[in-house]
VOLUMDREN-881585 format. One record per atom (N, C-alpha, C, O): residue number from 1; chain; atom name; x, y, z. Coordinates in Angstrom, 3 decimals, decimal comma, m for minus. Layout:
N
  nr kette atom        u        v        w
 NUM     A   CA        X        Y        Z
...
This chain:
83
  nr kette atom        u        v        w
   1     A    N   20,869   38,114  m53,862
   1     A   CA   19,610   38,264  m53,161
   1     A    C   19,375   37,063  m52,241
   1     A    O   18,971   37,225  m51,090
   2     A    N   19,630   35,872  m52,754
   2     A   CA   19,409   34,658  m51,964
   2     A    C   20,333   34,631  m50,750
   2     A    O   19,906   34,297  m49,645
   3     A    N   21,580   34,980  m50,956
   3     A   CA   22,526   34,977  m49,843
   3     A    C   22,109   36,006  m48,801
   3     A    O   22,229   35,752  m47,602
   4     A    N   21,623   37,157  m49,236
   4     A   CA   21,122   38,168  m48,299
   4     A    C   19,942   37,667  m47,485
   4     A    O   19,849   37,947  m46,290
   5     A    N   19,036   36,927  m48,121
   5     A   CA   17,890   36,358  m47,409
   5     A    C   18,361   35,344  m46,382
   5     A    O   17,868   35,334  m45,254
   6     A    N   19,316   34,483  m46,756
   6     A   CA   19,829   33,490  m45,809
   6     A    C   20,548   34,150  m44,632
   6     A    O   20,397   33,715  m43,490
   7     A    N   21,327   35,195  m44,905
   7     A   CA   22,033   35,896  m43,821
   7     A    C   21,025   36,548  m42,877
   7     A    O   21,165   36,439  m41,659
   8     A    N   20,018   37,220  m43,417
   8     A   CA   18,995   37,851  m42,579
   8     A    C   18,272   36,800  m41,746
   8     A    O   18,038   37,007  m40,556
   9     A    N   17,919   35,687  m42,355
   9     A   CA   17,212   34,618  m41,649
   9     A    C   18,091   34,035  m40,547
   9     A    O   17,610   33,768  m39,446
  10     A    N   19,365   33,837  m40,834
  10     A   CA   20,278   33,257  m39,845
  10     A    C   20,533   34,206  m38,682
  10     A    O   20,770   33,757  m37,561
  11     A    N   20,488   35,504  m38,932
  11     A   CA   20,717   36,476  m37,861
  11     A    C   19,493   36,608  m36,966
  11     A    O   19,637   36,718  m35,748
  12     A    N   18,301   36,600  m37,535
  12     A   CA   17,096   36,838  m36,744
  12     A    C   16,579   35,592  m36,041
  12     A    O   15,954   35,720  m34,989
  13     A    N   16,803   34,416  m36,557
  13     A   CA   16,275   33,187  m35,956
  13     A    C   16,890   32,892  m34,581
  13     A    O   16,143   32,495  m33,686
  14     A    N   18,193   33,058  m34,356
  14     A   CA   18,721   32,744  m33,021
  14     A    C   18,149   33,609  m31,896
  14     A    O   18,224   33,213  m30,733
  15     A    N   17,581   34,776  m32,209
  15     A   CA   16,991   35,629  m31,189
  15     A    C   15,701   35,043  m30,627
  15     A    O   15,260   35,437  m29,547
  16     A    N   15,099   34,117  m31,343
  16     A   CA   13,859   33,491  m30,907
  16     A    C   14,220   32,242  m30,107
  16     A    O   14,932   31,374  m30,610
  17     A    N   13,739   32,141  m28,869
  17     A   CA   14,116   31,007  m28,018
  17     A    C   13,565   29,692  m28,540
  17     A    O   14,316   28,725  m28,672
  18     A    N   12,295   29,631  m28,837
  18     A   CA   11,703   28,409  m29,375
  18     A    C   11,067   28,764  m30,708
  18     A    O   10,054   29,462  m30,763
  19     A    N   11,666   28,283  m31,763
  19     A   CA   11,188   28,644  m33,098
  19     A    C   10,494   27,451  m33,740
  19     A    O   11,096   26,392  m33,922
  20     A    N    9,248   27,630  m34,076
  20     A   CA    8,496   26,617  m34,807
  20     A    C    8,412   27,049  m36,261
  20     A    O    7,923   28,137  m36,563
  21     A    N    8,882   26,210  m37,152
  21     A   CA    8,863   26,542  m38,569
  21     A    C    7,441   26,436  m39,112
  21     A    O    6,782   25,407  m38,964
  22     A    N    6,984   27,501  m39,734
  22     A   CA    5,691   27,482  m40,406
  22     A    C    5,888   26,946  m41,817
  22     A    O    7,001   26,953  m42,343
  23     A    N    4,800   26,482  m42,424
  23     A   CA    4,877   25,915  m43,762
  23     A    C    5,374   26,938  m44,773
  23     A    O    6,201   26,614  m45,625
  24     A    N    4,879   28,170  m44,689
  24     A   CA    5,288   29,182  m45,668
  24     A    C    6,761   29,542  m45,522
  24     A    O    7,423   29,855  m46,511
  25     A    N    7,285   29,501  m44,284
  25     A   CA    8,703   29,760  m44,082
  25     A    C    9,549   28,648  m44,696
  25     A    O   10,576   28,919  m45,319
  26     A    N    9,124   27,413  m44,524
  26     A   CA    9,836   26,293  m45,125
  26     A    C    9,788   26,345  m46,648
  26     A    O   10,766   25,997  m47,309
  27     A    N    8,659   26,778  m47,212
  27     A   CA    8,543   26,889  m48,665
  27     A    C    9,504   27,952  m49,191
  27     A    O   10,183   27,728  m50,193
  28     A    N    9,568   29,107  m48,528
  28     A   CA   10,457   30,184  m48,974
  28     A    C   11,916   29,755  m48,851
  28     A    O   12,701   29,977  m49,773
  29     A    N   12,293   29,144  m47,729
  29     A   CA   13,676   28,687  m47,548
  29     A    C   14,020   27,619  m48,588
  29     A    O   15,115   27,641  m49,149
  30     A    N   13,113   26,699  m48,851
  30     A   CA   13,351   25,674  m49,866
  30     A    C   13,486   26,261  m51,257
  30     A    O   14,358   25,849  m52,023
  31     A    N   12,631   27,220  m51,594
  31     A   CA   12,703   27,877  m52,900
  31     A    C   14,008   28,640  m53,055
  31     A    O   14,644   28,574  m54,107
  32     A    N   14,411   29,358  m52,023
  32     A   CA   15,661   30,104  m52,089
  32     A    C   16,861   29,163  m52,198
  32     A    O   17,821   29,471  m52,904
  33     A    N   16,818   28,034  m51,516
  33     A   CA   17,890   27,048  m51,632
  33     A    C   17,977   26,500  m53,049
  33     A    O   19,069   26,344  m53,595
  34     A    N   16,826   26,208  m53,639
  34     A   CA   16,781   25,720  m55,017
  34     A    C   17,349   26,750  m55,983
  34     A    O   18,120   26,404  m56,878
  35     A    N   16,978   27,999  m55,808
  35     A   CA   17,489   29,066  m56,673
  35     A    C   18,999   29,210  m56,510
  35     A    O   19,713   29,406  m57,494
  36     A    N   19,491   29,115  m55,273
  36     A   CA   20,926   29,224  m55,030
  36     A    C   21,692   28,070  m55,680
  36     A    O   22,743   28,291  m56,281
  37     A    N   21,185   26,858  m55,568
  37     A   CA   21,839   25,697  m56,178
  37     A    C   21,900   25,847  m57,697
  37     A    O   22,944   25,601  m58,301
  38     A    N   20,799   26,247  m58,312
  38     A   CA   20,798   26,401  m59,762
  38     A    C   21,618   27,602  m60,213
  38     A    O   22,150   27,601  m61,323
  39     A    N   21,730   28,625  m59,375
  39     A   CA   22,619   29,742  m59,709
  39     A    C   24,069   29,275  m59,716
  39     A    O   24,843   29,672  m60,588
  40     A    N   24,448   28,431  m58,747
  40     A   CA   25,804   27,878  m58,747
  40     A    C   26,031   26,972  m59,954
  40     A    O   27,118   26,977  m60,532
  41     A    N   25,019   26,196  m60,340
  41     A   CA   25,140   25,378  m61,550
  41     A    C   25,407   26,258  m62,766
  41     A    O   26,238   25,924  m63,611
  42     A    N   24,701   27,381  m62,851
  42     A   CA   24,895   28,281  m63,986
  42     A    C   26,290   28,905  m63,964
  42     A    O   26,908   29,081  m65,014
  43     A    N   26,781   29,237  m62,784
  43     A   CA   28,105   29,850  m62,674
  43     A    C   29,197   28,861  m63,081
  43     A    O   30,167   29,239  m63,737
  44     A    N   29,038   27,606  m62,694
  44     A   CA   30,081   26,616  m62,939
  44     A    C   29,941   25,880  m64,265
  44     A    O   30,557   24,828  m64,436
  45     A    N   29,157   26,389  m65,206
  45     A   CA   29,201   25,878  m66,559
  45     A    C   28,003   25,105  m67,058
  45     A    O   28,019   24,657  m68,205
  46     A    N   26,971   24,925  m66,270
  46     A   CA   25,797   24,199  m66,733
  46     A    C   24,691   25,145  m67,202
  46     A    O   23,513   24,789  m67,164
  47     A    N   25,069   26,354  m67,645
  47     A   CA   24,080   27,363  m68,025
  47     A    C   23,330   27,010  m69,305
  47     A    O   22,304   27,631  m69,585
  48     A    N   23,795   26,040  m70,095
  48     A   CA   23,096   25,646  m71,319
  48     A    C   21,967   24,654  m71,067
  48     A    O   21,163   24,402  m71,964
  49     A    N   21,893   24,097  m69,882
  49     A   CA   20,844   23,126  m69,555
  49     A    C   19,511   23,847  m69,370
  49     A    O   19,453   24,904  m68,742
  50     A    N   18,447   23,273  m69,916
  50     A   CA   17,131   23,904  m69,871
  50     A    C   16,592   24,061  m68,442
  50     A    O   16,066   25,129  m68,130
  51     A    N   16,691   23,051  m67,549
  51     A   CA   16,175   23,258  m66,187
  51     A    C   16,881   24,392  m65,445
  51     A    O   16,257   25,104  m64,658
  52     A    N   18,172   24,558  m65,692
  52     A   CA   18,915   25,642  m65,046
  52     A    C   18,402   26,990  m65,533
  52     A    O   18,222   27,911  m64,737
  53     A    N   18,168   27,108  m66,831
  53     A   CA   17,646   28,360  m67,383
  53     A    C   16,262   28,675  m66,828
  53     A    O   15,972   29,821  m66,487
  54     A    N   15,411   27,658  m66,740
  54     A   CA   14,039   27,864  m66,259
  54     A    C   14,039   28,293  m64,798
  54     A    O   13,386   29,275  m64,445
  55     A    N   14,757   27,575  m63,946
  55     A   CA   14,789   27,910  m62,514
  55     A    C   15,409   29,284  m62,296
  55     A    O   14,920   30,050  m61,466
  56     A    N   16,472   29,609  m63,019
  56     A   CA   17,081   30,934  m62,874
  56     A    C   16,135   32,037  m63,331
  56     A    O   16,092   33,103  m62,716
  57     A    N   15,383   31,803  m64,387
  57     A   CA   14,417   32,804  m64,851
  57     A    C   13,283   32,989  m63,846
  57     A    O   12,865   34,114  m63,575
  58     A    N   12,792   31,891  m63,300
  58     A   CA   11,734   31,979  m62,288
  58     A    C   12,252   32,696  m61,045
  58     A    O   11,565   33,553  m60,488
  59     A    N   13,450   32,352  m60,614
  59     A   CA   14,039   33,011  m59,445
  59     A    C   14,243   34,491  m59,666
  59     A    O   13,953   35,300  m58,785
  60     A    N   14,744   34,856  m60,846
  60     A   CA   14,932   36,274  m61,151
  60     A    C   13,592   37,004  m61,158
  60     A    O   13,482   38,107  m60,622
  61     A    N   12,582   36,398  m61,759
  61     A   CA   11,266   37,030  m61,804
  61     A    C   10,663   37,217  m60,422
  61     A    O   10,107   38,274  m60,128
  62     A    N   10,768   36,195  m59,566
  62     A   CA   10,232   36,310  m58,204
  62     A    C   10,967   37,379  m57,405
  62     A    O   10,338   38,153  m56,683
  63     A    N   12,284   37,430  m57,524
  63     A   CA   13,040   38,450  m56,796
  63     A    C   12,761   39,846  m57,335
  63     A    O   12,719   40,808  m56,568
  64     A    N   12,572   39,966  m58,645
  64     A   CA   12,237   41,260  m59,225
  64     A    C   10,871   41,736  m58,736
  64     A    O   10,715   42,901  m58,371
  65     A    N    9,885   40,844  m58,726
  65     A   CA    8,559   41,216  m58,223
  65     A    C    8,598   41,589  m56,748
  65     A    O    7,937   42,541  m56,334
  66     A    N    9,366   40,850  m55,950
  66     A   CA    9,482   41,164  m54,522
  66     A    C   10,142   42,525  m54,314
  66     A    O    9,712   43,301  m53,461
  67     A    N   11,181   42,814  m55,088
  67     A   CA   11,861   44,106  m54,966
  67     A    C   10,951   45,254  m55,374
  67     A    O   10,909   46,279  m54,693
  68     A    N   10,231   45,100  m56,462
  68     A   CA    9,303   46,144  m56,896
  68     A    C    8,198   46,341  m55,855
  68     A    O    7,823   47,474  m55,553
  69     A    N    7,677   45,237  m55,309
  69     A   CA    6,640   45,339  m54,283
  69     A    C    7,136   46,048  m53,033
  69     A    O    6,425   46,874  m52,462
  70     A    N    8,358   45,727  m52,603
  70     A   CA    8,899   46,383  m51,413
  70     A    C    9,184   47,862  m51,657
  70     A    O    8,956   48,689  m50,774
  71     A    N    9,677   48,198  m52,838
  71     A   CA    9,890   49,611  m53,152
  71     A    C    8,578   50,375  m53,199
  71     A    O    8,503   51,507  m52,723
  72     A    N    7,548   49,770  m53,768
  72     A   CA    6,228   50,399  m53,785
  72     A    C    5,702   50,592  m52,366
  72     A    O    5,137   51,638  m52,046
  73     A    N    5,887   49,591  m51,524
  73     A   CA    5,451   49,669  m50,126
  73     A    C    6,170   50,807  m49,402
  73     A    O    5,552   51,559  m48,648
  74     A    N    7,486   50,929  m49,638
  74     A   CA    8,244   52,014  m49,009
  74     A    C    7,774   53,375  m49,488
  74     A    O    7,668   54,309  m48,692
  75     A    N    7,491   53,501  m50,774
  75     A   CA    7,034   54,784  m51,299
  75     A    C    5,607   55,100  m50,863
  75     A    O    5,279   56,261  m50,619
  76     A    N    4,764   54,090  m50,764
  76     A   CA    3,369   54,318  m50,385
  76     A    C    3,247   54,786  m48,948
  76     A    O    2,365   55,588  m48,641
  77     A    N    4,105   54,309  m48,061
  77     A   CA    4,024   54,679  m46,664
  77     A    C    5,125   55,650  m46,241
  77     A    O    5,355   55,863  m45,050
  78     A    N    5,797   56,232  m47,225
  78     A   CA    6,792   57,295  m47,001
  78     A    C    7,899   56,906  m46,035
  78     A    O    8,256   57,681  m45,148
  79     A    N    8,449   55,692  m46,208
  79     A   CA    9,593   55,288  m45,404
  79     A    C   10,836   55,993  m45,923
  79     A    O   11,111   55,993  m47,123
  80     A    N   11,585   56,597  m45,002
  80     A   CA   12,831   57,260  m45,380
  80     A    C   14,042   56,359  m45,184
  80     A    O   15,065   56,536  m45,847
  81     A    N   13,931   55,396  m44,276
  81     A   CA   15,044   54,498  m44,018
  81     A    C   14,515   53,100  m43,755
  81     A    O   13,324   52,923  m43,495
  82     A    N   15,376   52,120  m43,818
  82     A   CA   14,956   50,747  m43,622
  82     A    C   14,799   50,387  m42,152
  82     A    O   14,020   49,492  m41,823
  83     A    N   15,524   51,065  m41,256
  83     A   CA   15,434   50,744  m39,829
  83     A    C   15,056   51,964  m39,037
  83     A    O   14,932   51,892  m37,814
């Protein structure tokens, strides 16, 4: 999920000639970077550490809530396709 967000962000940002980063955009990018770093820590063997477990659980919960919210939004407004 994090890699997908970074790819989408990297594809859409170059289309904007002058991009000013908003605070909420920086917070989301920072949070996703943190989740990605701790996911790599978990993959490479630090999964027993408590901070890694906490950050991974928070990241999973946030992504699950975002996915459920987006699916609800699609169903509420009868979207048949993403584009």
